[in-house]
LOVEX-493717 format. One record per atom (N, C-alpha, C, O, CB): x, y, z. Coordinates in steps of 0.2 Angstrom, whole numbers, plus 5000, padded with zeros to 4 digits. Atoms other than C-alpha are relative to their C-alpha. Glycine has a CB too. Example, Ala and Ser with C-alpha at 12.3 -4.5 7.8 and 13.67 -1.06 7.14 Angstrom:
<atoms>
500449945000/506249785039/500450065000/500950055003/499550005006/499649944999/506849955036/499650055003/499950115004/500250024993/
</atoms>
This chain:
<atoms>
499549964997/491250564976/500649965001/500649905003/499750025007/499450035000/493050524975/500450035006/500450095007/500450014993/499749984994/494050524991/500749975001/500749914999/499649995006/499450034998/495850504996/500150015007/499950065010/500650034995/499850004993/496550475013/500749975001/500849924998/499449975005/499350024999/498350455019/500250005007/500050045011/500450044996/499750004994/499250405034/500749984999/500849934996/499749965006/499350025000/501150395035/500349995007/500250035011/500450054996/499750014994/502050315049/500649964999/500649914996/499549965005/499450054999/503750245052/500149985007/500250025011/500750044997/500050034993/503850125066/500649955000/500649914996/499349975002/499450054999/505450035072/499749955005/499649965011/500650035002/500350054996/504749875078/500449945001/500649925006/499349984997/499650075000/505749715073/500750014996/500750044991/499649954996/499350005003/507649705070/500149964994/500549974990/500549995005/499950045005/507449565058/499349964998/498949955002/500549945002/500650045002/506049485047/500249954995/500649964991/499550064997/499950055004/506049325038/499850024993/499450064992/499749935002/500249985006/505949335019/499249994999/498949945002/500449964994/500750015002/504149355012/499949974994/500349984989/499650075001/500150045006/503349254999/499650054995/499150084997/499649945001/500349965005/502949354983/499349974998/499249914997/500450014994/500650035003/501149334976/500149984993/500550004990/499450065000/499950045006/500949224961/499850054994/500250064989/499549944999/500249955005/500049364951/499950075003/499450085006/499349984996/500149934996/500349544957/499450044997/499250034991/500750044999/500649965002/498949664956/500350054995/500850074996/499750045007/499749955005/499049784941/500250065003/500650105000/499450014995/499849934997/499149934952/500850005002/501150055001/499650015007/499250014998/500949864958/500450024993/500950064994/500149935002/499649995006/501549874940/499950074998/500550104996/499749964994/500149935002/500850054937/500450045005/500850085003/499350025001/499649964995/501650114954/500749994999/501150035000/499849975007/499350015001/503250024950/500350044994/500950074994/500149934999/499849965006/503350114933/500150085002/500650115001/499550004994/499949934997/503050284942/500650015004/500950065004/499350025004/499450004996/504350244955/500650004996/501150044997/500049945005/499450015004/505650194942/500150074996/500650094996/499949954994/499949945003/505250354932/500250065005/500550115003/499350024997/499849954995/505550454948/500649985004/500750015010/499450015005/499350014997/507250374953/500049945004/500649925007/500250065003/500050064996/506750214963/500449954996/500149934991/499349985003/499650055003/508050084958/499749935000/499849894996/500750005002/500350074999/507149934965/499350005000/498950045004/500349975007/500750005000/505349894961/499749975006/500149935010/499849964994/500350034995/504149854974/499849924999/499649914993/499350045002/500250075001/503749664977/499449995004/499450015010/500649955002/500750014996/501949624981/500149935004/500249885000/499450004995/499950064996/502049494995/499349985003/498950025004/500550015006/500650034997/500649385002/499850035006/499250055007/500049925001/500149984993/500749445020/499750074999/499250095003/500650005004/500349945001/500449625014/499450014996/499050054998/500650054997/500650005004/499149585002/499449985005/498950015005/500049954994/500550024995/498249495016/499850065005/499250075006/500249945004/500149944996/498449655027/499550054996/499150084999/500650035003/500349955004/497849765013/499349984999/498850024999/500350014993/500650035002/496349655009/499550015007/499050035006/500049934998/500349994994/495849665028/499850075001/499350095003/500349975006/500149924999/496049855028/499550024995/499050064997/500750034998/500649985005/494949865012/499349995002/498950035002/500249974993/500750024997/493549775020/499850055006/499350075006/500049935003/500149954994/493749885036/499850074998/499450105001/500650005004/500249945001/493650045027/499450014996/499150074996/500650034995/500749995003/492050005018/499550015006/498950045005/499849934997/500449994994/491350005036/500150075004/499750105007/500049945004/499849954997/492350145043/500650034997/501250014997/500249985008/499549975005/493250265031/500550045005/500550095007/499750054995/499549974996/494850295042/500649965000/500649904998/499750005007/499350044999/496650245045/500049965007/500549935008/500650044999/500050034994/496150185062/500149935000/499849894996/499350025004/499950075000/496850015066/500549984995/500649924994/499449965000/499650025005/497950015051/500749975002/500949914999/500250064995/499350034998/499649985060/499949935003/500349895002/500450055004/500150074997/498849845070/499949954995/500149894996/499450015005/500250045005/498149765055/500649974996/500749914995/499550024995/499450025003/499749765046/500549965004/500749915002/500450074998/499650044995/500749705061/499849935001/500149895003/500150045006/500350074999/499549555063/500349964994/500349904995/499250014999/499850045005/500149495046/500850004998/501049964995/499650024994/499449995003/501849565043/500550045005/500250095008/500050054993/499649974995/503349615054/500450064996/500850044991/500549955003/499749955004/503949785047/500550055004/500450065010/499550044997/499649944997/505249925051/499750064999/499650105003/500850004997/500349945002/504350055042/499449984995/499449934992/500450054996/500650025005/502650055033/499650074999/499650125002/499549955004/500449955002/501450175024/499449974997/499449914995/500450054995/500750025003/499650165018/499750054996/499750114998/499649975005/500449965004/498750245004/499349974999/499249914998/500350024993/500750025001/496850235003/499650044994/499850104993/499650015006/500449965005/495650284989/499349975000/499249915001/500350004993/500750035001/493750264986/499750044994/499850104993/499650005006/500449965005/492550304971/500350004993/500150034989/499950075003/499750005006/493750264957/499849944996/499649894999/500850015000/500350065004/493250154942/500649964997/500549904994/499650024995/499450045003/495050094936/500650025004/500750075007/500050024993/499349994997/496850074942/500450064999/500750095003/500449944999/499749945002/497550214932/499850065004/500250105006/500050014993/500349954996/496350334940/500250015007/500350065010/499250004999/499850014993/496750274957/500850035001/500950075005/500049935003/499349984999/498650294955/500150074998/500550115001/500549964995/500049935002/498450464946/499850045006/500150105007/499650014994/500249964994/497450524961/500550015005/500650065008/499349985002/499550004995/498750474973/500650044998/500950075002/500349925001/499549965003/500050554962/499950085001/500350125002/500249994993/500249934999/499150724963/499950025007/499950085008/499350014996/500049994993/499050714982/500750005002/501149955002/499649955004/499350004997/500750774990/500149955004/500749915004/500150075003/499950054995/500550655004/500049934998/500449894999/499650015006/500050075003/500050504994/500649994996/500949944996/499449994996/499450005005/501450544981/500649985004/501049945002/500050064996/499450014996/502750554995/500049925002/500649905002/499950045006/500050074998/502250375001/500249964994/500649924995/499349985003/499950045006/502150304984/500850004998/501049954995/499650024994/499449995003/503850374979/500649995005/501250015004/500150074997/499550014995/504750334995/500449934998/500149884999/499749995008/499650065003/506150214988/500249965006/500549905004/500650034997/499850054994/506450145006/499549945000/499749895002/500050045006/500450055000/504950045004/500149954994/500349974989/499250024999/499850055004/505249874996/499549954998/499549914993/500749965002/500550055000/503749774998/499350035000/499250095003/500049945005/500749975000/501849804995/499549955000/499649894999/500050054994/500650045001/500149734995/499450054999/499350105001/499849965007/500649975002/498549784987/499349975003/499349915002/499950014992/500750034998/496749764994/499550044996/499550104996/499950015008/500649975003/495149804985/499349975003/499349915005/500049984992/500750024998/493349804990/499550044996/499450104999/499950005008/500549965004/492149864977/500550064997/501050054994/499450035004/499749945003/492750044973/500550035006/500750095006/499650054998/499549994995/493850044989/500749974999/500749914997/499749985007/499350025001/495750034987/500550015006/500450065009/500350034993/499549994995/497150004999/500749984997/500749924994/499849965007/499350025002/499050004995/500450015006/500450065009/500350034994/499650004994/500149955010/500750004997/500949964993/499849945005/499350005002/502049995008/500449985006/500250005012/500250074997/499650014994/503349925019/500749984999/500949974993/499749945004/499350025000/505149885023/500149955005/500049975011/500550065000/500050054995/505449725032/500650015004/500849985009/500149934997/
</atoms>
């Protein structure tokens, strides 16, 4: 069974965040999502950063036990100070293109993915569970 779940939240928390360190080797999903975003008018590609990858990895582990967005904002805030953030979840897919295409077919997932205000991202995977966190510092 393939399942998608989404939560969108814009939270004003911190007025300033120090620069984040980009990951050495971005997840392949980031390249796919950046191409989709560019094709849909986003001028700046998402940058995958260590702090958001760490948050997404923790979230991926959490959703294998409890398929829910519960605790997502707390987990993200534990690693990353953000002004706005969004999260896309998926499970049951066998490759990155299928995950991104499923998110694109879902109005709410697509809205998060194509929100050009988001500038940084992180990907978490646990088996066939996927998490993409989007944020603006």
